[in-house]
C-alpha positions in Angstrom: 27.2 17.7 10.7 23.7 17.6 9.8 22.6 21.2 9.4 24.3 24.5 7.8 26.2 26.5 8.7 28.0 30.2 6.5 31.0 27.4 5.8 28.8 24.6 4.7 26.3 25.5 2.0 26.1 23.4 -1.1 23.8 24.9 -3.3 23.6 28.3 -4.6 22.4 31.5 -2.4 19.1 33.0 -3.4 16.0 31.3 -5.4 13.4 32.0 -2.9 11.0 33.7 -4.7 11.2 31.7 -7.7 10.7 28.6 -5.0 8.3 29.9 -3.7 6.2 30.6 -6.4 7.0 27.5 -7.6 5.5 25.8 -5.2 2.5 27.4 -4.7 1.6 28.0 -7.9 2.3 24.2 -10.0 1.4 22.7 -6.3 -1.8 24.3 -6.9 -2.2 23.4 -10.1 -1.4 20.0 -10.1 -3.2 19.1 -7.4 -6.3 21.1 -9.4 -5.7 18.7 -12.0 -6.1 15.6 -10.3 -9.5 17.0 -8.7 -10.3 17.5 -12.4 -9.4 13.9 -13.4 -10.6 12.6 -9.8 -14.3 13.4 -9.5 -14.7 12.7 -6.7 -15.4 15.7 -3.9 -15.8 13.1 -1.1 -13.1 11.0 -1.7 -14.6 7.8 -1.0 -13.8 7.2 2.6 -16.2 9.5 5.0 -19.2 11.5 4.2 -17.6 14.5 6.5 -17.7 16.8 3.5 -21.0 16.6 2.4 -22.1 18.0 5.9 -19.3 20.2 6.5 -20.2 21.6 2.8 -23.8 22.1 4.1 -23.2 24.1 7.6 -20.3 25.7 5.2 -23.5 27.4 2.8 -24.3 29.0 5.4 -21.2 31.0 5.7 -21.5 31.8 2.0 -25.1 32.5 2.0 -25.6 35.0 5.2 -22.5 34.9 7.2 -23.8 37.7 9.5 -26.6 35.1 10.8 -24.4 31.5 10.1 -23.5 29.9 13.5 -20.0 29.3 15.0 -18.6 26.1 15.9 -16.5 26.6 19.0 -14.6 23.0 17.8 -13.7 24.9 14.1 -13.9 28.5 15.4 -12.3 30.1 12.1 -13.0 27.7 9.3 -16.4 28.5 8.6 -16.0 32.2 8.4 -12.3 31.8 6.9 -14.4 29.8 4.3 -17.3 30.9 3.8 -15.1 34.2 2.8 -13.0 32.3 0.4 -15.9 30.7 -1.1 -17.7 33.8 -1.9 -14.3 34.6 -3.6 -14.7 31.2 -5.4 -18.6 32.5 -6.5 -17.2 35.6 -7.9 -14.5 33.8 -10.0 -16.7 31.4 -11.0 -15.2 28.3 -9.7 -17.9 26.2 -9.0 -19.8 28.7 -7.9 -22.4 27.8 -5.4 -21.0 24.9 -4.8 -19.6 24.9 -1.2 -18.9 20.7 -1.1 -16.3 21.0 -4.2 -15.3 24.3 -3.7 -13.2 23.2 -0.3 -11.1 20.8 -2.8 -9.7 23.7 -4.5 -9.1 25.4 -1.7 -7.8 22.9 -0.1 -5.0 22.4 -2.6 -4.0 26.1 -2.9 -3.6 25.8 1.2 -1.4 22.3 0.8 0.3 24.9 -2.0 1.1 26.7 0.7 2.1 23.9 3.3 5.0 22.9 0.5 6.2 26.5 1.1 6.6 25.6 4.5 8.5 22.5 4.0 10.8 24.4 1.9 11.4 26.7 4.0 12.1 24.7 6.9 14.7 22.5 5.3 16.3 25.1 3.8 16.8 26.9 6.9 18.6 23.6 8.6 20.6 22.0 5.9 20.6 25.1 3.4 20.6 23.3 0.1 17.9 25.0 -2.6 17.9 21.2 -4.4 16.8 19.1 -0.7 14.2 21.7 -0.1 12.6 21.0 -2.8 12.9 17.9 -2.8 11.4 17.0 0.9 8.6 19.6 -0.7 7.7 17.1 -3.3 7.8 14.3 -0.9 5.4 16.1 1.2 2.8 16.3 -1.7 3.4 12.8 -2.5 2.5 11.2 0.6 -0.8 9.5 0.4 -2.9 11.5 2.5 -1.3 15.3 2.8 -2.3 14.5 -1.2 -5.8 12.9 -0.4 -6.3 15.6 1.9 -5.7 18.3 -0.5 -8.2 17.0 -3.3 -11.1 16.0 -1.1 -13.5 17.8 0.7 -12.2 17.3 4.1 -11.9 20.2 6.7 -8.2 20.0 7.6 -5.9 21.1 5.6 -6.3 24.7 6.5 -5.3 24.6 10.1 -3.0 21.8 9.0 -1.2 24.2 7.1 -1.1 26.9 9.8 0.2 23.8 12.2 3.1 22.7 9.9 4.2 26.3 9.5 4.5 26.6 13.4 5.8 23.4 14.1 8.5 24.5 11.1 8.8 28.0 13.5 9.6 26.4 15.9 11.5 23.6 15.3 13.7 27.0 14.1 13.1 29.5 16.2 13.3 27.8 19.7 16.6 26.3 18.8 17.5 29.8 20.5 13.9 31.4 21.6 13.3 35.2 22.3 10.6 36.6 23.6 9.7 37.6 20.1 10.1 33.9 19.1 7.7 32.6 21.5 4.9 34.9 20.6 5.2 34.5 17.2 5.3 30.6 17.2 2.6 30.7 19.9 -0.1 32.8 17.8 0.5 30.9 14.6 -0.3 27.2 16.5 -3.2 29.0 17.7 -4.6 30.0 14.7 -4.2 26.5 13.8 -6.0 25.0 16.4 -8.5 27.7 16.0 -9.5 26.4 13.1 -9.9 22.3 14.4 -9.5 22.9 18.2 -7.7 18.4 18.5 -4.7 19.7 16.6 -3.9 21.5 20.6 -3.1 18.0 21.3 -0.3 16.1 19.9 1.6 19.1 19.2 1.1 21.6 22.2 3.5 19.2 24.7 5.8 19.1 21.3 6.1 23.2 21.7 6.9 22.9 25.4 9.4 20.3 25.4 11.0 21.6 22.6 10.8 25.6 24.4 12.4 23.9 27.5 14.7 23.0 26.1 16.2 24.9 24.0 16.2 27.9 26.5 19.6 27.4 27.8 19.0 29.2 31.0 16.9 27.6 33.5 15.6 30.8 35.4 13.8 31.7 32.1 12.4 27.8 31.2 9.4 28.0 32.9 9.0 31.8 31.9 9.0 31.0 28.3 6.2 28.2 28.8 4.2 30.4 30.9 4.4 32.7 27.6 3.3 30.2 24.9 0.3 29.5 26.9 -0.5 33.3 27.8 0.0 34.1 24.5 -2.1 30.9 23.4 -5.2 32.2 26.1 -4.1 35.8 24.2 -5.5 34.4 20.8 -8.6 32.3 21.6 -9.5 35.9 24.3 -8.8 37.8 21.0 -10.9 35.5 18.9 -14.0 35.4 21.5 -14.1 39.3 21.6 -13.7 40.1 17.5 -16.7 37.1 17.4 -19.1 38.8 20.5 -22.4 38.5 19.9 -22.4 36.3 17.1 -24.9 33.1 16.6 -23.6 30.3 18.5 -19.6 32.6 20.1 -18.6 31.5 23.3 -15.9 33.1 25.3 -12.4 31.7 25.5 -13.0 29.1 28.1 -14.5 27.3 25.8 -12.3 27.8 22.5 -9.8 26.4 25.2 -11.6 23.7 25.6 -14.0 22.7 23.7 -14.4 18.6 24.2 -15.3 17.3 21.1 -15.7 13.6 20.3 -14.1 13.1 24.0 -17.3 11.4 25.3 -18.4 9.7 21.9 -18.0 7.0 20.2 -15.3 7.1 19.2 -13.6 7.7 22.6 -11.5 4.5 24.4 -8.8 2.5 24.4 -9.1 -1.3 22.5 -6.7 -3.8 21.5 -8.2 -3.4 17.7 -7.2 0.4 17.7 -3.2 -0.7 17.7 -3.8 -2.7 14.4 -5.7 0.2 13.0 -3.1 2.6 13.9 -0.4 0.3 12.0 -2.7 1.1 9.5 -3.1 4.7 9.5 0.7 4.9 9.8 0.9 3.4 6.4 -1.7 4.4 4.8 0.2 8.2 5.7 2.9 7.3 3.1 0.7 4.8 0.4 -2.4 3.9 -1.2 -3.9 1.2 -0.6 -6.1 1.2 -3.4 -4.7 -1.0 -5.9 -1.8 -2.7 -3.9 -3.3 -5.1 -1.3 -3.3 -8.8 -2.8 -6.2 -10.6 -1.7 -6.7 -14.0 -0.8 -2.8 -13.8 0.1 -3.5 -14.2 4.3 -1.2 -12.3 6.1 0.8 -10.2 3.4 0.0 -7.0 0.6 2.9 -5.2 -1.1 1.3 -1.6 0.4 1.2 -2.0 4.1 4.5 -3.7 4.5 6.2 -1.5 1.9 5.5 1.4 3.4 6.3 0.0 7.0 9.3 -1.0 5.7 10.0 2.6 4.1 9.3 4.6 7.5 11.9 2.2 9.3 14.6 3.0 6.8 13.9 6.3 7.4 14.0 6.5 10.5 17.1 4.3 10.6 18.7 7.2 8.7 17.3 10.0 10.2 17.7 9.4 13.6 21.2 8.4 13.9 21.8 11.4 12.4 20.2 13.4 15.2 21.2 11.8 18.0 24.7 12.3 16.8 24.1 16.5 16.5 22.0 16.3 19.9 25.0 19.0 21.0 23.5 21.2 17.9 20.5 23.1 19.5 18.9 23.2 16.2 18.7 19.2 16.1 17.2 19.2 19.7 14.3 21.6 18.4 13.7 19.3 15.7 13.3 16.6 17.1 11.6 17.6 20.0 8.9 19.7 18.4 8.2 16.4 15.5 9.4 13.9 17.8 6.8 14.6 20.6 4.3 15.6 18.3 4.2 11.9 17.0 4.8 9.7 20.5 1.9 12.2 22.1 -0.2 12.4 18.7 -0.4 8.2 18.8 -1.1 7.7 22.0 -4.4 10.1 21.4 -4.8 8.8 17.8 -5.2 4.9 20.2 -8.3 6.9 21.9 -9.7 8.2 19.4 -10.1 7.0 15.0 -5.6 5.9 14.8 -7.2 5.1 10.7 -8.7 8.3 10.2 -6.2 10.4 7.4 -7.3 12.9 9.4 -6.2 11.9 12.7 -2.7 11.1 10.9 -2.0 14.0 9.2 -0.4 16.2 11.7 1.3 13.4 13.7 3.1 11.9 10.4 4.2 15.0 10.1 8.0 14.0 11.0 8.7 12.1 8.3 9.1 14.9 5.7 11.9 16.5 7.9 13.6 12.6 8.3 12.9 11.9 4.2 14.7 15.3 3.6 18.1 14.1 6.6 17.9 11.0 4.7 18.4 13.6 0.8 21.1 14.8 2.7 22.7 11.3 3.8 22.4 10.5 0.2 24.0 13.8 -1.0 27.0 12.8 1.0 27.5 9.8 0.0 26.6 9.4 -3.9 26.1 13.2 -5.3 24.1 14.4 -7.3 23.2 10.6 -8.4 21.5 9.6 -4.8 19.7 13.1 -5.0 18.4 12.0 -8.8 18.0 8.1 -7.5 15.8 9.5 -4.1 13.8 12.2 -6.2 12.4 9.2 -9.2 12.1 7.4 -6.7 9.6 10.0 -5.0 8.1 10.7 -8.1 7.0 6.9 -8.2 5.7 7.7 -5.0 3.2 10.4 -5.9 2.6 8.4 -9.4 1.2 5.4 -7.8 -0.6 7.0 -5.1 -2.3 9.1 -8.2 -2.9 5.4 -9.4 -4.1 4.7 -6.1 -7.2 6.7 -6.7 -8.2 4.8 -9.8 -10.9 2.8 -8.4 -12.7 5.7 -6.4 -12.7 8.1 -9.8 -16.1 9.2 -10.5 -18.1 8.3 -7.9 -19.3 11.8 -7.4 -21.4 10.8 -11.0 -22.0 7.2 -10.8 -24.1 8.1 -7.1 -26.0 11.4 -8.7 -26.9 8.6 -11.3 -27.7 6.0 -9.2 -29.6 8.6 -6.3 -31.6 9.2 -9.6 -32.4 5.5 -10.3 -33.2 5.0 -6.7 -36.1 7.7 -6.5 -37.3 5.7 -10.2 -37.8 2.1 -8.3 -38.6 3.6 -4.6 -41.4 6.5 -4.3 -39.0 8.8 -1.1 -42.5 10.0 -0.2 -43.7 6.3 0.6 -40.3 4.7 1.3 -38.0 4.5 4.5 -35.2 2.9 3.8 -32.4 0.6 6.8 -29.3 2.3 6.5 -25.3 1.8 7.6 -24.8 5.1 9.2 -21.6 4.8 7.2 -23.5 4.0 3.7 -23.1 6.0 1.0 -26.1 5.4 0.0 -26.8 7.8 3.5 -24.0 10.4 2.0 -25.6 10.9 -0.8 -29.2 10.6 -0.4 -28.8 13.3 2.2 -26.6 15.8 -0.7 -29.9 15.2 -3.4 -32.5 14.8 -1.6 -31.6 16.7 1.7 -30.2 15.6 5.3 -32.6 14.4 7.9 -32.2 12.8 11.4 -32.8 8.9 11.6 -35.7 7.9 12.8 -38.7 7.6 12.7 -40.5 9.2 15.5 -41.5 12.4 13.4 -43.0 10.5 10.4 -46.6 10.5 9.8 -48.8 8.0 7.8 -47.8 7.1 4.4 -47.7 9.2 1.8 -45.4 12.1 3.3 -43.2 13.4 1.0 -41.3 15.6 3.4 -39.0 14.8 4.5 -37.7 13.7 1.2 -35.7 11.5 2.8 -36.7 9.1 5.4 -33.9 6.1 7.1 -33.3 4.4 10.2 -30.2 4.1 10.8 -28.4 1.0 11.3 -26.0 1.4 14.5 -27.8 5.0 14.5 -28.5 4.9 18.3 -25.0 2.9 18.9 -23.5 6.1 18.0 -25.5 8.5 19.8 -25.5 5.9 22.9 -22.7 3.6 23.5 -23.7 3.4 27.0 -26.9 1.8 25.7 -27.0 -2.4 25.9 -26.9 -4.6 23.1 -30.4 -5.6 23.7 -31.7 -2.0 24.0 -30.0 -1.4 20.7 -31.4 -4.2 19.2 -35.1 -3.3 21.0 -34.9 0.1 19.5 -34.0 -0.7 16.0 -36.7 -3.2 15.8 -39.1 -0.8 17.2 -38.3 1.9 14.6 -39.0 -1.1 11.9 -42.2 -2.1 13.1 -43.5 1.8 13.5 -42.4 2.4 10.1 -44.3 -0.5 8.8 -47.1 0.3 10.7 -47.7 3.7 9.1 -47.6 1.8 5.9 -44.0 2.2 4.2 -42.3 0.5 2.3 -39.4 -0.4 4.2 -36.1 -1.1 2.0 -32.8 -2.3 3.7 -30.1 -1.4 2.0 -26.7 -4.0 1.0 -26.8 -5.1 5.1 -29.4 -8.1 4.7 -26.3 -10.3 2.5 -23.4 -8.9 4.3 -21.3 -10.7 5.4 -20.0 -10.0 9.7 -16.9 -10.0 8.7 -17.3 -7.2 5.9 -20.3 -5.8 8.0 -17.2 -5.1 11.0 -14.6 -3.4 8.2 -17.7 -1.2 7.8 -18.2 0.0 11.2 -15.2 0.1 12.5 -14.7 0.8 15.8 -18.2 2.2 16.6 -19.4 -0.9 18.2 -17.9 -4.5 18.9 -18.4 -7.4 16.9 -21.3 -9.2 19.3 -23.4 -5.9 19.1 -23.5 -5.9 15.1 -24.0 -9.7 15.0 -27.2 -9.4 17.5 -28.3 -6.4 15.3 -27.9 -7.8 12.1 -29.5 -11.9 13.2 -32.6 -9.5 14.5 -32.9 -8.3 10.7 -32.9 -12.3 9.7 -35.1 -13.7 12.9 -37.8 -10.7 12.6 -38.3 -10.1 9.7 -38.4 -11.9 6.1 -37.3 -9.9 2.8 -37.6 -9.9 -0.5 -35.1 -8.7 -3.2 -36.9 -4.9 -4.5 -34.0 -4.1 -7.0 -29.9 -4.2 -7.5 -28.2 -0.6 -8.1 -24.6 -1.3 -9.9 -23.3 1.2 -7.7 -25.5 1.4 -4.5 -26.1 -2.4 -4.3 -29.0 -4.5 -3.4 -32.4 -3.3 -1.6 -34.2 -5.9 0.4 -38.0 -5.1 1.4 -38.5 -6.1 4.5 -41.6 -6.9 6.5 -42.4 -9.0 9.3 -41.4 -12.4 9.6 -44.5 -14.4 9.6 -45.6 -15.4 13.3 -44.6 -12.5 14.6 
């Protein structure tokens, strides 16, 4: 017997309010402490938070005219209002880039409450529910996204809550339960549209299997979909006339990133998918062992750990397959995992934001491991797994150490960069994912890459002038390699003709393997090699300066004979 009945409760009842307060307040305090220690709102993986915070700023300063974005329809209005509250409280006042981290920490702590309620509803065990919540916050991607300024946490919290509710209520669905779960689920994807896809089929499968009357199965599924459409209609009606407002059909299908450079199935993404799955549990950080080909502690330890969890949880669910609660739990979280893995293979399988919802199965599966350990070894089993979870949390925090303090370090690097090169007379050639681009955009102001709008040097505005090494690959993936090479040459030549110093950051001396790693799935190795070869054959370079944080900057000039 896996799930609780009135005669199998193994821990005292009550304590809900105290436990939820502990998770909400204690979880927030822990995460905010890590935020202050980490001093790196960007997290060191992507620069999305910089650009999200700049878009959010409009919702803080002038919400009446700030634009709505269909793929994040509720995120900006809600987080904008919450940032105004933080302004009033004096918490990172006027700095949405860092305020997002605080809001994410609080959101994550609320997600821990959802974990607790799910596990306690299924097992009836207070201690198992608390330990499952501890495991959730200890998982690398959950903790990491709760302390940086990515935008996924509020939508993920709503999504997990809807999944938890579906896993409990769809065991015995009613009209009210279907509407409630569908409404909560819709709020999640109205914050972040792409979250709809892995979990929508999971919800429908769980609902179909949970409904015992064949005549009602189609009706329940139709009700779920109709509630989603109704929620989209309410959101569209409430925002009617606002800047960027769209209709319900445009909310149900935004098409975000469907035809982007990230889209498409390729064999290298299988390896990225593995990396994304294992990194959900364990941070790579300090664990990788360079110089030992084909082996590192991080990847294989996480793989074995997750397989061990599945090896315990899946047979437990299979033995309980006649219990509708086991069916609903397996359908909601299992189908989300399967559908999400396929979805991620089409997009960015290594990205924390793409894996956090797909790997949500690991927490309820860990709860089943806790139940199994308690049955076999009693309190000693739970104590051992609790200690293991605390070790996981400590390790994942420790893995952040190499990225600690980057906000301050990069601010100083940009200040040094301004002293070494006059921004009015300089055009930078940067990898589009380089941190020099991210932090220059933050401190000097955002600017689109390219030289089309530039006049002769010197030109004060925009202060940040740059050419993206893979800029046109991102914007025009349909172009041929020859077209990308020709466009990069044209832009660099034009900047030189206008009298600018052209400084290339890090790219000049970068090895092909490192270039491929930093570019990820955006361009194949042949295209990257052709772009890199262009720099070496058409231009000569001299080292201008070497910054301890930003790396080497080389000054380009046309190669002799061109």
